[in-house]
C-alpha positions in Angstrom: 54.4 22.1 19.1 52.6 24.1 21.7 51.7 27.7 22.0 49.2 29.9 23.8 46.3 31.2 21.7 45.1 34.8 22.0 41.4 34.0 22.7 38.7 36.4 21.5 36.9 38.1 24.3 33.6 39.3 22.7 32.1 36.1 21.4 28.7 35.0 22.9 26.6 31.9 22.6 23.8 33.7 20.8 24.4 31.7 17.6 23.8 28.4 19.4 20.5 26.6 19.1 19.0 23.6 20.8 17.9 20.6 18.8 15.3 17.9 19.6 14.5 15.2 17.2 12.1 12.2 17.0 13.1 9.1 15.1 10.7 6.2 14.2 11.1 3.0 16.3 11.7 1.0 13.2 14.6 3.2 12.0 17.9 1.4 11.7 19.7 3.8 14.1 17.0 3.7 16.8 18.4 0.7 18.6 21.8 2.4 19.1 20.9 6.1 19.3 17.4 6.0 20.6 14.2 7.6 19.2 14.3 10.9 21.2 17.5 12.8 20.8 18.6 16.2 21.9 21.7 18.4 21.5 22.6 21.6 20.0 24.0 23.3 16.8 25.5 26.5 15.7 24.2 29.0 13.1 26.8 29.6 10.4 25.1 31.8 7.9 22.6 34.7 7.7 20.2 32.4 5.9 19.9 30.4 9.1 22.0 27.4 8.1 22.9 25.3 11.1 25.6 22.7 11.6 25.4 19.9 14.2 26.5 16.4 15.0 24.9 14.1 12.4 23.8 11.4 14.9 21.3 13.9 16.5 19.1 13.9 13.4 19.9 10.7 11.4 16.6 9.2 10.3 14.6 11.9 12.2 11.0 12.4 11.0 10.6 15.5 13.3 13.1 18.1 14.3 12.4 21.1 16.6 15.0 23.9 16.9 15.1 26.6 19.6 17.2 29.7 19.5 19.3 30.8 22.5 16.6 33.4 23.4 13.8 30.8 23.4 12.3 31.2 20.0 11.4 27.8 18.4 10.5 26.5 15.0 10.2 23.2 13.1 13.6 22.2 11.7 14.5 20.2 8.6 17.6 18.3 7.4 19.4 20.1 4.6 22.2 17.6 4.2 24.1 14.8 5.8 27.8 14.0 5.5 28.3 10.5 6.9 32.1 10.5 6.3 32.6 13.4 8.7 29.6 12.8 10.9 28.2 16.3 10.4 24.7 17.5 9.3 23.3 20.8 8.1 19.9 21.9 9.2 17.4 24.7 8.5 14.3 26.1 10.2 10.9 26.6 8.7 10.9 30.3 9.8 13.8 32.5 11.0 14.5 32.3 14.7 17.6 34.3 15.0 20.3 36.3 13.2 23.4 35.7 15.2 26.1 33.6 13.5 29.6 32.3 14.0 31.8 32.1 11.0 33.3 28.8 10.0 37.0 28.5 10.3 39.8 25.9 10.4 41.9 24.3 13.1 45.2 24.4 11.1 46.8 26.9 13.4 45.7 25.2 16.6 48.2 22.9 18.4 48.1 20.7 21.5 48.5 22.8 24.6 46.6 25.8 23.1 43.8 27.4 25.0 40.4 27.2 23.2 36.8 28.1 23.8 33.6 26.2 23.5 30.2 27.7 22.8 27.4 25.7 24.3 24.0 26.4 25.7 25.0 25.5 29.2 26.8 28.9 29.5 26.0 32.4 28.4 29.5 33.0 27.2 32.0 30.5 25.8 33.8 28.3 28.3 37.6 28.0 28.3 39.4 24.7 27.7 42.7 23.2 26.5 43.3 21.4 23.2 45.2 18.3 24.3 45.5 16.4 21.1 44.9 16.4 17.3 44.9 12.7 16.4 43.1 9.9 14.7 39.7 8.6 15.9 38.2 5.3 14.8 34.6 4.6 15.7 33.1 1.1 15.7 30.2 2.2 13.3 32.6 2.3 10.3 33.8 5.8 11.1 37.2 7.3 10.9 38.7 10.8 11.3 42.3 11.3 10.4 42.6 14.1 12.8 40.0 14.7 15.5 40.2 17.4 18.1 40.4 16.4 21.8 39.7 18.9 24.5 39.7 19.0 28.3 38.0 19.5 30.7 34.8 18.2 29.2 31.4 19.8 29.0 28.3 17.8 29.7 26.3 19.1 26.7 28.8 18.2 24.1 26.6 17.0 21.3 26.7 19.8 18.6 28.7 22.3 20.7 31.0 24.7 18.8 34.7 24.7 19.3 36.3 28.1 18.5 39.7 28.8 17.1 41.9 31.7 18.2 40.0 34.1 16.0 36.6 33.2 17.3 35.6 31.1 14.3 33.9 27.6 14.6 36.6 25.0 13.9 34.9 21.9 15.5 31.6 20.4 16.4 31.1 18.4 19.5 30.7 14.6 19.1 31.7 12.6 22.1 32.7 12.5 25.7 35.6 10.0 26.3 38.8 9.4 28.2 41.7 11.0 26.5 45.3 9.8 27.0 47.3 12.7 28.5 50.5 10.8 29.2 51.9 7.4 28.8 50.2 6.3 32.0 47.2 8.5 32.5 43.9 9.5 30.9 41.5 12.4 31.6 37.9 12.9 30.7 37.4 15.2 27.7 35.4 15.8 24.5 36.1 14.9 20.9 35.3 17.5 18.3 34.9 16.9 14.5 36.8 19.4 12.4 34.4 21.6 10.6 36.8 22.1 7.7 36.0 18.5 6.6 32.8 19.9 5.0 33.4 23.6 4.6 34.5 23.5 0.9 31.4 21.5 0.1 28.7 23.4 2.1 27.1 24.9 -1.0 27.1 21.6 -2.8 25.6 19.9 0.2 22.8 22.5 0.5 22.0 22.0 -3.2 22.2 18.2 -3.3 21.7 17.0 0.3 25.1 15.5 0.4 28.6 15.8 -1.0 28.8 14.5 -4.6 32.1 12.6 -4.1 31.7 8.8 -4.6 30.3 7.3 -1.4 32.5 4.9 0.6 31.6 1.2 0.7 29.5 0.4 3.8 29.3 -3.1 5.3 26.6 -2.5 8.0 28.8 -3.6 11.0 29.7 -2.5 14.5 33.3 -3.5 15.1 35.0 -3.3 18.5 38.8 -3.4 18.9 39.6 -5.4 22.0 43.0 -6.8 23.1 44.3 -6.7 19.5 41.2 -8.3 18.0 38.6 -6.8 15.8 35.3 -8.3 17.0 31.9 -7.9 15.3 29.7 -6.7 18.2 26.7 -5.9 16.0 25.5 -6.3 12.4 22.5 -4.5 11.0 19.8 -6.8 9.7 19.5 -7.0 5.9 22.7 -5.0 5.4 25.7 -6.1 3.4 27.6 -8.0 6.1 24.4 -9.7 7.3 23.5 -10.8 3.8 27.1 -12.2 3.4 26.7 -14.5 6.4 28.7 -12.6 9.0 27.5 -12.7 12.6 28.1 -11.0 16.0 31.2 -12.6 17.6 33.1 -13.1 14.4 36.6 -11.8 14.5 37.9 -10.0 11.3 41.5 -10.9 10.5 42.0 -9.8 6.9 40.5 -7.6 4.2 41.1 -8.6 0.6 43.5 -11.2 1.9 45.7 -8.6 3.7 46.0 -8.9 7.5 44.4 -6.0 9.4 46.3 -4.5 12.4 43.5 -2.3 13.9 40.1 -0.7 13.3 41.5 2.2 11.3 43.6 -0.1 9.2 40.6 -2.3 8.5 38.5 0.7 7.4 41.2 2.1 5.2 41.7 -1.2 3.5 37.9 -1.5 2.8 37.7 2.0 1.4 40.8 1.5 -0.7 38.9 -1.1 -2.8 36.6 1.4 -4.4 33.3 3.2 -3.8 30.0 1.9 -2.6 29.0 -1.2 -4.5 32.5 -2.8 -4.6 32.8 -6.4 -3.3 34.9 -6.6 -0.1 36.6 -9.9 0.6 36.7 -10.4 4.4 38.4 -13.2 6.3 37.1 -14.0 9.8 37.6 -16.5 12.5 34.5 -18.2 14.0 34.8 -20.9 16.6 38.5 -21.1 15.8 38.1 -21.7 12.1 39.0 -19.3 9.3 36.2 -18.3 6.9 36.3 -16.1 3.8 33.2 -14.0 2.9 32.5 -11.7 0.0 30.5 -8.7 1.1 28.7 -6.7 -1.5 29.0 -3.2 -0.1 26.4 -0.5 -0.3 26.0 3.2 0.2 24.8 3.6 3.8 22.4 6.4 2.6 20.2 3.6 1.2 19.6 2.3 4.7 19.5 5.5 6.9 16.0 6.5 6.1 12.8 6.6 8.2 11.2 4.4 5.5 13.8 1.7 6.1 12.6 -1.0 8.6 15.8 -2.5 10.1 17.1 -3.3 13.5 20.4 -4.4 15.0 21.4 -7.8 16.3 
């Protein structure tokens, strides 16, 4: 279904903030995401609550936030939601009052015109929603329905995607090639639907996370290539590492059920229970089948500046 949205014309980028974070070199995410990270976020509430892409501040020991008019202040992490990939932040002192209301993407369809608020422009830029579809990330991450937009912006991390009423419906996460036909791709951005956390924002502010049971985490990076699910990285001292898996292993089954792709693998792992459940995984290594029992954990136990871990 495709339709043209009536885009709001009076929205500005005044609610946007820039974010810089510093992460210890020994942090588990440092090898993949680096130790100096920068992006942006959007202020959602009059109390200064900011939402951004979680990877900008995972394991950060210092955060600095600057408003669109140049006022800066130390920032702090209010909450993380690793399932969605979003984080909530606050500032030590107020640095602005402009906000954008949270909204949904329920009434947006491929082909609709949308707007993106980002610090690269004074007013929102205009784009096209080209797809609402699944996204599976190799870091044990899955969105049932991500938002794909073209043309891309360069400063996508934490940018705010607006729906047809000027509300924030998505947070910028990636730049990638998006299939636009059976034979062609185009560069674009992937946005995380904000509605994945909206019902739990108050709970997250109070508790630092959602209180739903955490998903089992294995500590792997899995790349889907030519129909194979290849372990391209394993975090040291994490569940898969302790169970004897190694980079180069190919996962062929979970709980003795064949896996057909990365999203299928993740859903099969998560269907076994919450963090702490034992996950039987069958791999091939050097042409031989091997079965391993992985005692899963909650990834929150590892994503901390106090954790000394690296990646193979």
